[in-house]
VMD Tcl script that draws the C-alpha trace (Angstrom):
set ca {
  {22.58 -45.19 -118.62}
  {18.77 -45.11 -118.93}
  {18.18 -48.37 -120.79}
  {17.14 -51.72 -119.33}
  {19.68 -54.39 -118.58}
  {18.74 -56.48 -121.66}
  {19.68 -53.65 -123.99}
  {22.20 -55.80 -125.86}
  {19.44 -58.12 -127.03}
  {17.30 -55.37 -128.52}
  {16.40 -55.59 -132.20}
  {15.57 -51.91 -132.54}
  {17.73 -49.67 -134.71}
  {19.62 -46.63 -133.38}
  {17.72 -43.36 -133.54}
  {18.55 -41.31 -136.67}
  {20.74 -38.27 -136.17}
  {19.03 -34.90 -136.43}
  {20.40 -32.78 -139.23}
  {22.20 -29.68 -138.01}
  {21.63 -26.86 -140.50}
  {24.50 -24.76 -139.20}
  {27.59 -26.95 -138.92}
  {30.18 -26.24 -136.20}
  {32.98 -27.41 -138.49}
  {35.75 -24.77 -138.46}
  {35.75 -23.00 -141.80}
  {39.51 -23.03 -142.17}
  {39.38 -26.82 -141.66}
  {36.35 -27.41 -143.85}
  {38.38 -29.13 -146.55}
  {39.53 -31.86 -144.17}
  {37.64 -35.15 -144.10}
  {36.16 -36.16 -140.75}
  {38.05 -39.11 -139.32}
  {35.68 -39.80 -136.44}
  {32.08 -40.69 -135.59}
  {30.05 -39.22 -132.73}
  {28.35 -41.96 -130.71}
  {25.23 -41.67 -128.58}
  {24.51 -44.24 -125.87}
  {22.21 -46.17 -128.22}
  {25.04 -46.34 -130.77}
  {27.41 -47.74 -128.16}
  {24.88 -50.35 -127.03}
  {24.43 -51.40 -130.63}
  {28.21 -51.69 -131.16}
  {28.52 -53.90 -128.09}
  {25.66 -56.09 -129.27}
  {27.16 -56.38 -132.77}
  {30.66 -57.23 -131.52}
  {29.39 -59.97 -129.22}
  {27.15 -61.40 -131.95}
  {29.94 -61.42 -134.56}
  {32.42 -63.03 -132.17}
  {29.91 -65.70 -131.19}
  {29.27 -66.51 -134.85}
  {32.88 -66.43 -136.07}
  {34.33 -68.52 -133.22}
  {31.27 -70.76 -132.69}
  {31.33 -70.14 -128.94}
  {28.71 -69.29 -126.35}
  {27.85 -65.69 -125.55}
  {29.59 -65.88 -122.14}
  {32.85 -66.93 -123.79}
  {32.59 -64.30 -126.55}
  {31.99 -61.55 -124.00}
  {34.88 -62.68 -121.77}
  {37.16 -62.89 -124.81}
  {36.31 -59.38 -126.03}
  {36.84 -57.87 -122.61}
  {40.16 -59.69 -122.19}
  {41.41 -58.02 -125.38}
  {39.93 -54.59 -124.58}
  {37.07 -55.00 -127.05}
  {39.47 -55.48 -129.96}
  {37.47 -58.06 -131.92}
  {40.16 -58.58 -134.57}
  {42.86 -59.34 -132.01}
  {40.51 -61.57 -129.99}
  {39.72 -63.67 -133.05}
  {43.36 -63.91 -134.12}
  {44.56 -64.97 -130.67}
  {41.78 -67.53 -130.34}
  {42.67 -69.27 -133.59}
  {46.42 -69.00 -132.92}
  {46.43 -70.38 -129.36}
  {43.03 -71.52 -128.18}
  {44.36 -73.39 -125.12}
  {46.24 -70.45 -123.58}
  {43.45 -67.99 -124.35}
  {40.86 -70.31 -122.77}
  {42.90 -70.46 -119.56}
  {43.36 -66.69 -119.55}
  {39.63 -65.92 -119.73}
  {38.64 -68.70 -117.27}
  {36.91 -70.96 -119.77}
  {36.36 -74.64 -118.95}
  {38.37 -76.97 -121.18}
  {36.71 -80.11 -122.47}
  {39.26 -82.46 -120.86}
  {38.84 -80.98 -117.35}
  {36.84 -82.97 -114.81}
  {33.58 -81.64 -113.41}
  {31.62 -82.50 -110.27}
  {29.03 -85.23 -110.67}
  {26.04 -84.87 -108.33}
  {25.10 -88.41 -107.24}
  {23.08 -87.28 -104.25}
  {20.01 -85.10 -103.98}
  {21.72 -83.09 -101.18}
  {24.88 -81.03 -101.78}
  {27.02 -79.02 -99.34}
  {27.48 -75.31 -100.17}
  {31.15 -74.38 -100.28}
  {30.50 -71.06 -98.47}
  {27.85 -71.56 -95.78}
  {28.44 -75.38 -95.55}
  {24.70 -76.06 -95.38}
  {23.07 -78.89 -97.31}
  {20.81 -78.00 -100.21}
  {18.89 -79.84 -102.87}
  {20.38 -79.85 -106.35}
  {17.88 -77.28 -107.69}
  {19.17 -74.72 -105.17}
  {22.83 -75.16 -106.14}
  {24.75 -73.35 -108.92}
  {28.25 -73.58 -110.37}
  {30.69 -71.22 -112.06}
  {32.23 -72.24 -115.40}
  {34.38 -74.82 -113.59}
  {31.35 -77.04 -112.80}
  {33.32 -78.32 -109.81}
  {32.55 -76.06 -106.84}
  {28.90 -76.04 -105.74}
  {27.45 -73.05 -103.89}
  {23.88 -72.36 -102.86}
  {21.96 -69.69 -104.77}
  {21.67 -67.53 -101.67}
  {25.46 -67.36 -101.31}
  {25.79 -66.80 -105.04}
  {23.38 -63.86 -104.89}
  {25.31 -62.31 -102.01}
  {28.66 -62.92 -103.75}
  {27.48 -61.41 -107.05}
  {25.80 -58.40 -105.40}
  {28.90 -57.62 -103.30}
  {31.16 -57.90 -106.35}
  {28.96 -55.60 -108.45}
  {28.79 -52.99 -105.72}
  {32.56 -53.15 -105.31}
  {33.07 -51.82 -108.86}
  {33.93 -52.76 -112.47}
  {35.99 -55.82 -111.46}
  {32.69 -57.70 -111.44}
  {33.08 -57.87 -115.23}
  {35.87 -60.44 -114.73}
  {34.24 -62.27 -111.83}
  {35.74 -65.65 -110.92}
  {34.53 -68.71 -109.01}
  {34.23 -68.02 -105.24}
  {36.63 -70.88 -104.54}
  {40.02 -69.16 -103.93}
  {41.93 -71.87 -105.83}
  {39.69 -71.72 -108.92}
  {40.15 -69.28 -111.81}
  {37.04 -70.20 -113.80}
  {34.81 -67.32 -114.89}
  {31.36 -66.41 -113.69}
  {29.59 -65.64 -116.95}
  {27.07 -62.96 -117.82}
  {24.30 -65.56 -117.99}
  {24.69 -66.43 -114.28}
  {24.78 -62.77 -113.26}
  {21.59 -62.03 -115.22}
  {19.96 -65.10 -113.61}
  {20.91 -64.41 -109.97}
  {21.47 -60.64 -109.61}
  {18.74 -58.18 -108.63}
  {17.39 -55.76 -111.25}
  {19.29 -52.91 -109.60}
  {22.55 -54.85 -109.69}
  {21.96 -55.88 -113.30}
  {21.71 -52.22 -114.30}
  {25.00 -51.51 -112.53}
  {26.65 -54.51 -114.19}
  {25.62 -53.42 -117.69}
  {26.57 -49.84 -116.96}
  {30.10 -51.06 -116.10}
  {30.15 -53.01 -119.35}
  {28.88 -49.99 -121.28}
  {31.63 -47.77 -119.87}
  {34.34 -50.38 -120.28}
  {33.54 -50.55 -123.99}
  {34.50 -46.87 -124.28}
  {37.24 -46.58 -121.67}
  {39.14 -49.74 -122.60}
  {38.66 -49.45 -126.35}
  {41.61 -47.79 -128.07}
  {39.35 -46.46 -130.83}
  {36.78 -44.73 -128.59}
  {36.99 -41.93 -126.02}
  {34.47 -39.87 -124.10}
  {34.04 -36.25 -125.05}
  {35.91 -34.37 -122.26}
  {33.30 -31.59 -121.99}
  {31.66 -31.50 -118.52}
  {28.25 -33.14 -118.63}
  {28.59 -34.43 -122.19}
  {27.48 -38.05 -122.65}
  {28.70 -38.49 -126.22}
  {31.65 -40.69 -127.15}
  {33.84 -40.43 -130.23}
  {35.00 -43.34 -132.37}
  {38.24 -42.37 -134.08}
  {39.85 -43.76 -137.20}
  {43.19 -45.05 -135.94}
  {46.05 -43.91 -138.15}
  {44.59 -40.54 -139.05}
  {46.97 -37.60 -138.75}
  {44.21 -35.08 -138.03}
  {43.27 -35.23 -134.34}
  {40.70 -32.40 -134.45}
  {37.27 -33.47 -133.18}
  {34.07 -31.45 -132.88}
  {31.49 -33.18 -130.70}
  {27.73 -32.81 -131.21}
  {27.66 -30.92 -127.92}
  {29.71 -28.20 -129.73}
  {32.84 -28.96 -127.71}
  {35.99 -29.20 -129.80}
  {39.03 -31.13 -128.63}
  {42.17 -32.94 -129.69}
  {41.71 -36.72 -129.81}
  {45.30 -37.37 -128.78}
  {45.61 -35.21 -125.64}
  {41.91 -34.34 -124.99}
  {42.79 -30.65 -124.74}
  {41.02 -28.16 -126.97}
  {41.88 -28.17 -130.67}
  {45.32 -26.58 -130.87}
  {46.24 -26.59 -134.51}
  {48.93 -25.71 -135.61}
  {51.06 -26.77 -132.60}
  {51.57 -30.33 -131.37}
  {50.44 -31.93 -128.12}
  {53.94 -31.90 -126.59}
  {54.16 -28.13 -127.01}
  {50.72 -27.76 -125.43}
  {51.86 -29.71 -122.39}
  {55.10 -27.69 -122.10}
  {53.22 -24.40 -122.43}
  {50.63 -25.30 -119.79}
  {53.29 -26.51 -117.39}
  {55.19 -23.29 -117.99}
  {52.11 -21.23 -117.22}
  {51.41 -23.20 -114.05}
  {54.97 -23.12 -112.73}
  {56.25 -19.82 -114.07}
  {55.46 -17.62 -111.10}
  {56.87 -19.98 -108.46}
  {59.88 -20.90 -110.58}
  {60.80 -17.29 -111.29}
  {60.68 -16.35 -107.62}
  {62.74 -19.37 -106.56}
  {65.38 -18.93 -109.27}
  {65.85 -15.23 -108.54}
  {65.95 -15.83 -104.79}
  {68.10 -18.94 -104.53}
  {70.23 -19.43 -107.65}
  {72.72 -17.48 -109.71}
  {74.96 -18.35 -112.65}
  {78.72 -18.58 -112.38}
  {80.24 -15.60 -114.28}
  {82.84 -17.91 -115.83}
  {81.11 -21.20 -116.79}
  {77.48 -19.97 -116.66}
  {76.25 -22.90 -114.54}
  {73.45 -22.26 -112.05}
  {74.52 -22.33 -108.41}
  {72.39 -22.52 -105.27}
  {73.80 -20.77 -102.20}
  {73.64 -23.19 -99.25}
  {76.00 -21.53 -96.72}
  {76.18 -18.22 -94.93}
  {79.11 -16.28 -96.38}
  {79.12 -14.54 -99.80}
  {82.36 -16.19 -100.95}
  {81.39 -18.69 -103.67}
  {83.55 -21.35 -105.34}
  {82.09 -22.90 -108.47}
  {82.75 -26.42 -109.75}
  {85.00 -24.76 -112.34}
  {87.05 -23.40 -109.37}
  {86.17 -19.80 -110.18}
  {85.74 -17.75 -106.98}
  {83.31 -14.85 -106.94}
  {81.04 -12.74 -104.73}
  {77.46 -13.99 -104.43}
  {76.03 -10.47 -104.32}
  {77.74 -8.73 -107.23}
  {79.22 -11.74 -109.10}
  {82.60 -9.97 -109.30}
  {85.84 -11.92 -108.86}
  {86.31 -12.46 -105.14}
  {89.80 -10.95 -104.99}
  {88.51 -7.65 -106.36}
  {85.41 -7.53 -104.16}
  {85.83 -9.26 -100.78}
  {82.34 -8.18 -99.72}
  {82.70 -4.48 -100.56}
  {79.88 -4.35 -103.12}
  {77.32 -2.22 -101.33}
  {76.55 0.07 -104.27}
  {73.67 -0.75 -106.65}
  {74.46 -1.97 -110.12}
  {72.23 -4.21 -112.22}
  {74.28 -7.23 -113.22}
  {74.08 -9.31 -116.38}
  {72.20 -12.16 -114.74}
  {69.42 -9.92 -113.45}
  {69.11 -8.33 -116.87}
  {68.84 -11.75 -118.48}
  {66.22 -12.88 -115.96}
  {64.17 -9.75 -116.60}
  {64.43 -10.28 -120.34}
  {63.18 -13.87 -120.04}
  {60.28 -12.81 -117.83}
  {59.32 -9.98 -120.18}
  {59.50 -12.29 -123.19}
  {57.29 -14.88 -121.52}
  {54.87 -12.17 -120.38}
  {54.63 -10.83 -123.94}
  {53.44 -14.18 -125.33}
  {51.37 -15.13 -122.30}
  {49.35 -11.88 -122.25}
  {48.46 -12.27 -125.92}
  {47.63 -15.93 -125.41}
  {45.23 -15.03 -122.59}
  {43.72 -12.07 -124.47}
  {42.90 -14.17 -127.51}
  {41.43 -16.89 -125.30}
  {39.12 -14.30 -123.71}
  {38.21 -12.95 -127.16}
  {37.50 -16.49 -128.35}
  {35.20 -17.18 -125.38}
  {33.31 -13.93 -126.00}
  {33.06 -14.71 -129.72}
  {31.73 -18.18 -128.89}
  {29.12 -16.61 -126.63}
  {28.15 -14.15 -129.37}
  {27.97 -17.01 -131.90}
  {25.59 -18.99 -129.70}
  {23.43 -15.95 -129.02}
  {23.28 -15.13 -132.73}
  {22.45 -18.73 -133.62}
  {19.83 -19.22 -130.90}
  {18.10 -15.83 -130.97}
  {19.83 -13.20 -133.07}
  {19.19 -14.56 -136.56}
  {15.53 -15.16 -135.81}
  {15.06 -11.64 -134.42}
  {16.84 -10.05 -137.38}
  {14.77 -12.15 -139.77}
  {11.51 -11.04 -138.17}
  {12.55 -7.40 -137.81}
  {13.75 -6.90 -141.37}
  {11.53 -9.44 -143.14}
  {14.53 -11.42 -144.34}
  {14.57 -15.23 -144.59}
  {16.86 -16.86 -142.01}
  {18.74 -18.64 -144.77}
  {19.80 -15.27 -146.16}
  {21.38 -14.40 -142.80}
  {23.45 -17.58 -142.63}
  {26.53 -15.55 -143.61}
  {26.49 -13.97 -140.13}
  {26.72 -17.37 -138.43}
  {29.56 -18.38 -140.75}
  {31.44 -15.17 -139.94}
  {31.20 -15.83 -136.18}
  {32.29 -19.44 -136.68}
  {35.33 -18.15 -138.56}
  {36.12 -15.67 -135.80}
  {35.97 -18.35 -133.08}
  {38.24 -20.70 -135.02}
  {40.74 -17.97 -135.94}
  {40.92 -16.72 -132.36}
  {41.82 -20.24 -131.31}
  {44.56 -20.50 -133.94}
  {45.92 -17.06 -133.11}
  {45.95 -17.90 -129.41}
  {48.02 -21.05 -129.89}
  {50.31 -19.36 -132.40}
  {51.69 -17.33 -129.47}
  {52.69 -20.54 -127.70}
  {54.37 -21.58 -130.96}
  {56.22 -18.26 -131.12}
  {57.46 -18.56 -127.55}
  {59.27 -21.81 -128.34}
  {60.85 -20.54 -131.57}
  {64.66 -20.40 -131.14}
  {65.57 -16.79 -130.37}
  {68.77 -17.06 -132.37}
  {66.85 -17.88 -135.57}
  {66.02 -14.29 -136.45}
  {64.82 -15.04 -139.98}
  {62.17 -17.53 -138.88}
  {61.09 -15.27 -136.04}
  {60.55 -12.38 -138.44}
  {58.72 -14.63 -140.91}
  {56.51 -15.95 -138.12}
  {55.70 -12.46 -136.83}
  {54.91 -11.28 -140.35}
  {52.46 -14.12 -141.01}
  {50.94 -13.83 -137.56}
  {50.63 -10.05 -137.88}
  {48.92 -10.19 -141.26}
  {46.47 -12.88 -140.13}
  {45.81 -11.05 -136.86}
  {45.15 -7.72 -138.58}
  {42.67 -9.34 -140.94}
  {40.93 -11.10 -138.03}
  {40.53 -7.79 -136.19}
  {38.93 -6.33 -139.30}
  {36.48 -9.24 -139.53}
  {35.75 -9.21 -135.79}
  {35.02 -5.48 -135.84}
  {32.74 -5.87 -138.83}
  {30.73 -8.70 -137.23}
  {30.65 -7.10 -133.78}
  {30.15 -3.38 -134.48}
  {29.09 -2.81 -138.07}
  {26.46 -5.52 -137.79}
  {24.65 -3.34 -135.27}
  {24.79 -0.37 -137.62}
  {23.31 -2.30 -140.55}
  {21.01 -4.88 -138.94}
  {20.88 -4.09 -135.25}
  {18.73 -1.02 -135.62}
  {15.11 -1.23 -134.52}
  {14.19 0.56 -137.74}
  {12.96 -1.92 -140.33}
  {14.79 -2.07 -143.64}
  {12.73 -0.28 -146.27}
  {13.34 -1.90 -149.62}
  {11.57 0.99 -151.36}
  {13.85 3.56 -149.71}
  {16.68 4.43 -152.05}
  {20.04 3.14 -150.76}
  {18.66 1.27 -147.71}
  {18.75 -2.23 -149.17}
  {21.86 -1.32 -151.17}
  {23.68 -0.59 -147.91}
  {22.60 -3.97 -146.55}
  {23.85 -5.72 -149.67}
  {27.15 -3.87 -149.40}
  {27.54 -4.92 -145.78}
  {26.60 -8.51 -146.63}
  {29.18 -8.68 -149.42}
  {31.82 -7.15 -147.18}
  {31.25 -9.59 -144.29}
  {31.22 -12.58 -146.63}
  {34.41 -11.35 -148.29}
  {36.19 -10.74 -145.01}
  {35.15 -14.18 -143.75}
  {36.64 -15.83 -146.81}
  {39.81 -13.74 -146.85}
  {40.43 -14.22 -143.12}
  {39.99 -17.96 -143.46}
  {42.51 -18.03 -146.31}
  {45.07 -16.01 -144.37}
  {44.80 -18.25 -141.34}
  {44.98 -21.39 -143.44}
  {48.27 -20.09 -144.85}
  {49.51 -19.28 -141.34}
  {48.62 -22.75 -140.08}
  {50.23 -24.46 -143.07}
  {53.43 -22.44 -142.63}
  {53.69 -23.28 -138.92}
  {52.97 -26.96 -139.48}
  {55.72 -26.99 -142.12}
  {58.21 -25.48 -139.68}
  {58.34 -22.11 -141.49}
  {60.43 -23.70 -144.23}
  {59.33 -21.04 -146.75}
  {61.14 -18.31 -144.85}
  {63.39 -17.55 -147.83}
  {60.74 -17.87 -150.52}
  {60.35 -15.15 -153.16}
  {56.63 -14.96 -152.42}
  {57.29 -13.99 -148.80}
  {59.78 -11.30 -149.80}
  {57.36 -9.97 -152.41}
  {54.43 -9.80 -150.01}
  {56.45 -8.01 -147.37}
  {56.78 -5.10 -149.77}
  {53.00 -4.53 -149.69}
  {51.70 -5.79 -146.34}
  {47.93 -5.72 -146.08}
  {48.01 -4.25 -142.58}
  {49.46 -1.01 -144.02}
  {46.44 -0.35 -146.21}
  {44.70 2.78 -144.91}
  {41.64 2.95 -147.14}
  {38.23 2.15 -145.68}
  {37.31 -1.53 -145.74}
  {33.99 -0.75 -147.38}
  {35.84 0.44 -150.49}
  {37.88 -2.74 -150.95}
  {37.43 -5.95 -152.91}
  {38.97 -9.42 -152.44}
  {40.87 -11.11 -155.25}
  {39.39 -14.52 -156.10}
  {42.84 -15.88 -156.92}
  {44.96 -14.86 -153.90}
  {42.36 -13.35 -151.49}
  {44.26 -10.04 -151.22}
  {42.09 -6.99 -150.35}
  {42.44 -4.27 -152.97}
  {41.24 -0.68 -152.94}
  {38.20 -0.23 -155.18}
  {40.04 2.08 -157.58}
  {42.20 -0.85 -158.72}
  {40.81 -3.00 -161.53}
  {43.59 -5.62 -161.27}
  {44.79 -7.33 -158.07}
  {47.92 -5.57 -156.87}
  {49.26 -8.76 -155.30}
  {48.99 -10.82 -158.48}
  {50.65 -8.26 -160.73}
  {53.77 -7.84 -158.57}
  {56.67 -9.79 -160.11}
}
mol new
graphics top color blue
foreach p $ca { graphics top sphere $p radius 0.5 }
foreach p [lrange $ca 0 end-1] q [lrange $ca 1 end] { graphics top cylinder $p $q radius 0.2 }
display resetview
């Protein structure tokens, strides 16, 4: 916090936001309304100042009381006002406010004993907390306030030094008696408490980011993109994980963390009863096992004990081992693809930043093209980053699909496969073909026949693939969020007859239908998806 301690009394307006020409908003989410506001430190200071001012005006109380009231109700101004009007007496006691009927100390003498050091001082060197009953010298007050501030944020609810007194030590006394260094600490605690105790505001979780986010409570869309370019889920503070919920994210991460150790322990120490299928841990020396269902079997081969009696020295893979291997292989299948898409997303994000910071400018200078005309490249990389994220989390979704629901599994794999194939086509175009068309050191010659035409063809193709890929992933996300309820729809059955991933013609000779976004070979004049009944 770089501002002075009297920041909340400033009359200056917050600095205007700089306009970002290239928005980081995910293209497949571009139709969603933003339900949050990014806050800089000046914005937060202004919010604190406004809340205190409004509370002071509405309740007709002093600033110290308004501030104590807001902090008591975690900066919820509406609740603070309602509670004050509903039960002023109880609220006053809770925040340590002096009630009018309470007695205060009357100073009849010019000399007063300090309640801490027990020395006598003149009245001008004595100060009171809100109680007005327990006098302490200013030197002891300064020491008490400084120690409390350096002990941490509890100084925001500081009480009278007298152990039996619960009256508050207001902001006004702290500003009057604390050193400049301690004042800065005090206001920094207040600044952070406004964010960390406020149910509508959270810090951006990105390392080093100093922005906070004010969220519209009640919104169903938790996706947030901070001005630092970090994207995260408001609810769980993990990265944006549409289309799966926060509970699945937590289960998946726990599974990843514990999988290796759990698998080793289960295989080494437990087996399932061949009769009732309950897991059993071997805790004695012999191989003769008796389950809770009273079935007796051999620990090594799982055969009935009467038919084995320890004579199972030949190798034979049993059912339990096969099942364990199957579970491990299934988890590995989804985990490897989850990791691979995360790596691809990180590389795509790196490529996006490089293209945005340097690449577009270099291409513009090299080929004498305005930077605005190359904006389609940035949009393509934004789409790739967002789609990699969705594809990554779709594998966690697939892992938790019930294995016995074959229809939904096939529907999920079909949608995922079509979206993934289209993403690979877009990623290849942006990563490889871009170098062929714009990455050359040879300047585009507009007078050379076919040179600019090739550029225009590439531009149209990349724009088309960006749009089509976004549409496919939006459909995938919608289907997963709806629980794959359209598994038996006629549209799904119709599309399976002509899957896009089976098209073998070159991408450069294809066009996208404006109605359904299907890629058609250039020798078709009518969309082959739309004409299928």
